C-alpha positions as a Markdown table, in Angstrom:
| # | Residue | x | y | z |
|---|---|---|---|---|
| 1 | Met | 0.0 | 0.0 | 0.0 |
| 2 | Ala | 1.4 | 3.4 | -1.0 |
| 3 | Glu | 2.0 | 5.7 | 2.0 |
| 4 | Leu | -0.4 | 8.6 | 2.2 |
| 5 | Leu | 1.0 | 12.1 | 2.5 |
| 6 | Pro | 0.4 | 14.2 | 5.6 |
| 7 | Tyr | 0.0 | 17.6 | 3.8 |
| 8 | Ile | 0.6 | 19.6 | 0.7 |
| 9 | Asp | 2.1 | 22.6 | 2.5 |
| 10 | Ala | 3.6 | 22.1 | 6.0 |
| 11 | Ala | 3.6 | 25.8 | 6.6 |
| 12 | Arg | -0.2 | 26.1 | 6.5 |
| 13 | Val | -3.0 | 24.7 | 8.6 |
| 14 | Glu | -4.7 | 22.2 | 6.2 |
| 15 | Val | -8.0 | 20.5 | 6.5 |
| 16 | Gly | -9.0 | 17.4 | 4.6 |
| 17 | Cys | -12.6 | 17.3 | 3.3 |
| 18 | Asp | -14.6 | 14.5 | 1.8 |
| 19 | Glu | -18.2 | 13.4 | 1.6 |
| 20 | Ala | -20.2 | 10.2 | 1.7 |
| 21 | Gly | -23.6 | 9.2 | 0.3 |
| 22 | Arg | -23.5 | 11.1 | -3.0 |
| 23 | Gly | -24.8 | 8.1 | -5.0 |
| 24 | Cys | -27.5 | 7.0 | -2.5 |
| 25 | Leu | -31.2 | 7.1 | -3.2 |
| 26 | Ala | -32.1 | 8.0 | 0.3 |
| 27 | Gly | -30.8 | 10.0 | 3.3 |
| 28 | Pro | -28.3 | 12.8 | 3.5 |
| 29 | Val | -25.0 | 13.5 | 1.9 |
| 30 | Val | -22.5 | 13.8 | 4.8 |
| 31 | Ala | -19.2 | 15.6 | 4.8 |
| 32 | Gly | -16.2 | 15.3 | 7.1 |
| 33 | Ala | -13.5 | 17.9 | 7.7 |
| 34 | Val | -10.4 | 17.0 | 9.6 |
| 35 | Ile | -7.2 | 18.9 | 10.7 |
| 36 | Leu | -4.6 | 16.3 | 11.7 |
| 37 | Pro | -1.3 | 17.0 | 13.6 |
| 38 | Lys | 1.5 | 17.2 | 10.9 |
| 39 | Asp | 3.1 | 14.1 | 12.4 |
| 40 | Phe | 0.0 | 12.0 | 12.7 |
| 41 | Arg | 0.3 | 8.5 | 11.4 |
| 42 | His | -1.7 | 5.3 | 11.7 |
| 43 | Glu | -1.0 | 2.1 | 9.9 |
| 44 | Leu | -4.7 | 1.5 | 9.0 |
| 45 | Leu | -5.6 | 5.0 | 7.8 |
| 46 | Asn | -6.5 | 4.9 | 4.1 |
| 47 | Asp | -9.4 | 5.7 | 1.8 |
| 48 | Ser | -12.5 | 4.6 | 3.7 |
| 49 | Lys | -13.6 | 2.6 | 0.6 |
| 50 | Gln | -10.5 | 0.4 | 1.0 |
| 51 | Leu | -11.3 | -0.4 | 4.6 |
| 52 | Thr | -13.7 | -2.8 | 6.2 |
| 53 | Glu | -16.5 | -1.5 | 8.4 |
| 54 | Lys | -14.6 | -2.9 | 11.4 |
| 55 | Gln | -11.5 | -1.0 | 10.4 |
| 56 | Arg | -13.4 | 2.2 | 9.9 |
| 57 | Gln | -15.1 | 1.9 | 13.3 |
| 58 | Lys | -11.7 | 1.3 | 14.9 |
| 59 | Leu | -10.2 | 4.5 | 13.3 |
| 60 | Arg | -13.2 | 6.8 | 13.9 |
| 61 | Pro | -12.5 | 7.4 | 17.7 |
| 62 | Ile | -8.8 | 7.6 | 17.1 |
| 63 | Ile | -9.3 | 10.4 | 14.5 |
| 64 | Glu | -11.8 | 12.2 | 16.7 |
| 65 | Gln | -9.5 | 12.0 | 19.7 |
| 66 | Glu | -6.2 | 12.9 | 18.0 |
| 67 | Ala | -7.3 | 15.4 | 15.4 |
| 68 | Leu | -6.6 | 19.1 | 16.1 |
| 69 | Ala | -10.1 | 19.8 | 14.9 |
| 70 | Trp | -12.8 | 17.8 | 13.2 |
| 71 | Ala | -16.4 | 18.2 | 12.2 |
| 72 | Val | -19.2 | 16.4 | 10.4 |
| 73 | Ala | -22.1 | 18.1 | 8.6 |
| 74 | Tyr | -25.3 | 16.9 | 6.9 |
| 75 | Val | -27.3 | 18.1 | 3.9 |
| 76 | His | -30.6 | 16.2 | 4.0 |
| 77 | His | -32.7 | 14.7 | 1.2 |
| 78 | Asn | -35.1 | 17.7 | 0.9 |
| 79 | Glu | -32.1 | 20.1 | 0.4 |
| 80 | Ile | -30.5 | 17.7 | -2.1 |
| 81 | Asp | -33.8 | 17.8 | -4.1 |
| 82 | Glu | -33.8 | 21.6 | -4.1 |
| 83 | Ile | -30.1 | 22.3 | -5.0 |
| 84 | Asn | -29.0 | 19.0 | -6.7 |
| 85 | Ile | -26.4 | 16.5 | -5.3 |
| 86 | Leu | -23.3 | 18.3 | -6.5 |
| 87 | Asn | -24.2 | 21.6 | -4.8 |
| 88 | Ala | -25.3 | 19.6 | -1.8 |
| 89 | Ser | -21.9 | 17.9 | -1.6 |
| 90 | Phe | -20.2 | 21.3 | -1.7 |
| 91 | Leu | -22.6 | 22.7 | 0.9 |
| 92 | Ala | -22.0 | 19.8 | 3.3 |
| 93 | Met | -18.2 | 20.4 | 3.1 |
| 94 | His | -18.8 | 24.2 | 3.7 |
| 95 | Arg | -20.9 | 23.4 | 6.7 |
| 96 | Ala | -18.2 | 21.0 | 8.1 |
| 97 | Val | -15.4 | 23.5 | 7.7 |
| 98 | Glu | -17.6 | 26.2 | 9.3 |
| 99 | Gln | -18.0 | 24.0 | 12.4 |
| 100 | Leu | -14.3 | 23.5 | 13.0 |
| 101 | Lys | -12.9 | 24.8 | 16.2 |
| 102 | Gln | -9.8 | 25.9 | 14.4 |
| 103 | Thr | -9.8 | 28.0 | 11.2 |
| 104 | Pro | -7.9 | 26.3 | 8.4 |
| 105 | Glu | -5.6 | 28.1 | 5.9 |
| 106 | His | -6.0 | 25.6 | 3.1 |
| 107 | Leu | -8.7 | 23.1 | 2.2 |
| 108 | Leu | -7.7 | 19.7 | 0.7 |
| 109 | Ile | -10.8 | 18.6 | -1.2 |
| 110 | Asp | -11.5 | 15.1 | -2.5 |
| 111 | Gly | -12.6 | 15.3 | -6.1 |
| 112 | Asn | -12.1 | 17.5 | -9.1 |
| 113 | Arg | -14.5 | 20.4 | -8.4 |
| 114 | Phe | -15.4 | 22.6 | -5.4 |
| 115 | Lys | -17.1 | 25.9 | -4.7 |
| 116 | Pro | -14.7 | 28.3 | -3.0 |
| 117 | Tyr | -15.3 | 28.7 | 0.7 |
| 118 | Asp | -15.0 | 32.1 | 2.6 |
| 119 | Gly | -11.8 | 33.2 | 0.8 |
| 120 | Ile | -9.8 | 30.1 | 2.0 |
| 121 | Ala | -7.5 | 28.6 | -0.6 |
| 122 | His | -8.4 | 25.1 | -1.7 |
| 123 | Thr | -6.8 | 22.3 | -3.8 |
| 124 | Cys | -8.9 | 19.6 | -5.4 |
| 125 | Val | -7.3 | 16.2 | -5.5 |
| 126 | Val | -8.8 | 13.4 | -7.6 |
| 127 | Lys | -9.0 | 10.2 | -5.4 |
| 128 | Gly | -7.5 | 12.4 | -2.7 |
| 129 | Asp | -8.8 | 10.0 | 0.0 |
| 130 | Gly | -6.1 | 7.5 | -1.2 |
| 131 | Lys | -3.4 | 10.1 | -1.3 |
| 132 | Tyr | -3.6 | 12.4 | 1.7 |
| 133 | Leu | -4.1 | 11.5 | 5.3 |
| 134 | Pro | -6.4 | 14.4 | 6.3 |
| 135 | Ile | -8.7 | 13.6 | 3.3 |
| 136 | Ala | -8.7 | 9.9 | 4.2 |
| 137 | Ala | -9.6 | 10.8 | 7.8 |
| 138 | Ala | -12.4 | 13.0 | 6.6 |
| 139 | Ser | -13.7 | 10.2 | 4.4 |
| 140 | Ile | -13.8 | 7.8 | 7.4 |
| 141 | Leu | -15.7 | 10.3 | 9.6 |
| 142 | Ala | -18.2 | 11.1 | 6.8 |
| 143 | Lys | -18.8 | 7.4 | 6.0 |
| 144 | Thr | -19.1 | 6.2 | 9.6 |
| 145 | His | -21.4 | 9.0 | 10.7 |
| 146 | Arg | -23.6 | 8.6 | 7.6 |
| 147 | Asp | -23.8 | 4.8 | 8.1 |
| 148 | Glu | -24.8 | 5.3 | 11.7 |
| 149 | Tyr | -27.6 | 7.7 | 10.6 |
| 150 | Met | -28.9 | 5.2 | 8.0 |
| 151 | Glu | -28.8 | 2.4 | 10.6 |
| 152 | Gln | -31.1 | 4.5 | 12.8 |
| 153 | Met | -33.4 | 5.2 | 9.8 |
| 154 | His | -33.5 | 1.4 | 9.2 |
| 155 | Glu | -35.2 | 1.0 | 12.5 |
| 156 | Lys | -38.0 | 3.3 | 11.3 |
| 157 | Tyr | -38.1 | 2.0 | 7.7 |
| 158 | Pro | -36.9 | -1.6 | 7.7 |
| 159 | Val | -38.4 | -2.6 | 4.4 |
| 160 | Tyr | -35.5 | -1.0 | 2.5 |
| 161 | Ala | -32.7 | -3.0 | 4.3 |
| 162 | Trp | -30.7 | 0.2 | 5.0 |
| 163 | Asp | -28.8 | -1.8 | 7.6 |
| 164 | Lys | -27.2 | -3.6 | 4.7 |
| 165 | Asn | -27.1 | -1.1 | 1.8 |
| 166 | Lys | -27.1 | 2.3 | 3.7 |
| 167 | Gly | -29.3 | 3.8 | 1.0 |
| 168 | Tyr | -27.3 | 2.8 | -2.1 |
| 169 | Pro | -29.4 | 1.4 | -5.0 |
| 170 | Thr | -29.2 | -2.3 | -4.4 |
| 171 | Lys | -31.7 | -4.8 | -5.8 |
| 172 | Val | -33.2 | -5.2 | -2.3 |
| 173 | His | -33.5 | -1.5 | -1.8 |
| 174 | Arg | -35.2 | -1.0 | -5.1 |
| 175 | Ala | -37.5 | -3.9 | -4.4 |
| 176 | Gly | -38.5 | -2.2 | -1.2 |
| 177 | Ile | -39.3 | 1.0 | -3.1 |
| 178 | Lys | -41.3 | -0.9 | -5.7 |
| 179 | Glu | -43.4 | -2.8 | -3.1 |
| 180 | His | -43.8 | 0.0 | -0.5 |
| 181 | Gly | -43.2 | 3.2 | -2.3 |
| 182 | Pro | -40.5 | 5.8 | -1.3 |
| 183 | Ser | -40.0 | 6.7 | 2.3 |
| 184 | Pro | -40.1 | 10.2 | 3.7 |
| 185 | Ile | -36.2 | 10.4 | 3.4 |
| 186 | His | -35.9 | 9.2 | -0.2 |
| 187 | Arg | -34.5 | 11.8 | -2.7 |
| 188 | Arg | -37.4 | 12.5 | -5.0 |
| 189 | Ser | -35.1 | 14.1 | -7.6 |
| 190 | Phe | -33.2 | 10.8 | -8.1 |
| 191 | Arg | -34.4 | 8.0 | -10.4 |
| 192 | Leu | -35.6 | 5.6 | -7.7 |
| 193 | Leu | -37.0 | 3.1 | -10.2 |
| 194 | Asp | -37.3 | 2.7 | -14.0 |
| 195 | Glu | -41.0 | 3.3 | -13.7 |
| 196 | Gln | -40.4 | 6.6 | -11.8 |
| 197 | Leu | -43.7 | 8.3 | -12.7 |
| 198 | Ser | -45.8 | 5.5 | -11.0 |
| 199 | Leu | -44.2 | 6.3 | -7.6 |
| 200 | Phe | -45.8 | 9.7 | -7.0 |
């Protein structure tokens, strides 16, 4: 495994930002923002998609305890429907950065596009969660907090099997929509089924 880099510029306070849930049919998009100590290292820390659920759960409290600052922010389904998922992803990251107890000087953004935030310089890094430690840490917080939320929603709406798919468009999830219709937290602007018009 290639070793992830701790920063782009050691002279600046950098925050890693990433989101989870962009491709889901239900629930929020969730962003994490993490400022790590420059010397922070952990052998497991990597892109959250490369880790098991057990590894992510192990890393989450370590990141939350050892980060200089961290935050997680949500943009819920109704807002996603109003502003679209790309803008919702940017908004979630903005909200996460806004909640940080320490003001960063540079934003490390996972992806190829970003809407500038409050005059703070940013760098977009494609697949950045597999290249930079702060982005990887943000990806883990975003993913674990969102999964936790969807597991809570599964208790309310068990027919969609969100305890297994977390809102992603699996066959079981789509079958639940087809049989029971969409839940109150489904994204109405997304294509939930091929026969979309029959849902509403």
